[in-house]
Every structure is written in structure tokens, then in C-alpha cells.
C-alpha angles and dihedrals in degrees: 000000000000120000125210116261108262091212092059093085092049096056118092115249093247090061097054116126092341093272115164119241116273093249092057092050091049091049091051090050091050091048091050092048090051090049092051094047096045115086115239114266093239095049091087091050090050091052092049092049091048091049092049091049092048092049091048092052091047091050090050091049091049091049091050091049091050092049090051091051091050091048092050091047091052091048091050095050094043091056093056 
């Protein structure tokens, strides 16, 4: 059988179970909410890199298409 700690009644209420004050808990919750809602700092950089890569691939595809058109045009006019 466990008995209650005789020192429990001597401790002040603010010291019970080592719990932080309510204001500190609320501040931590607000900080965590701000952290969750804020976009990561590198997200913008990732988007820019993705956009640059997409534009580069589109430019390469356009250049390949243009080269094919020029090649077909040369083939057409060389046959005549």
C-alpha cells in the first residue's frame, strides 16, 4: 500500500509536479503555431529552382522543335 508523500502539503502550489506556469505554456503554444503557419525559409528557393528548371526544359524543347522544323524544311527544299 502506497502512502501519500508527507512533504506534498508543505510544497507551495507553484512547485507542484514541476509544471510550468500557464503563461509559459501559452507562449510555447503560440510559438509552435507561428512555426507551423510560417512557410520554411527555403521553400521560396525551392520554388525558384523548380521554375528555373522548368523554363530551361521548355527552352530546350522549343530549340529541339525549331531544329526539327529547320531540318524538315531543308529536306523538303533539297528534294525539289
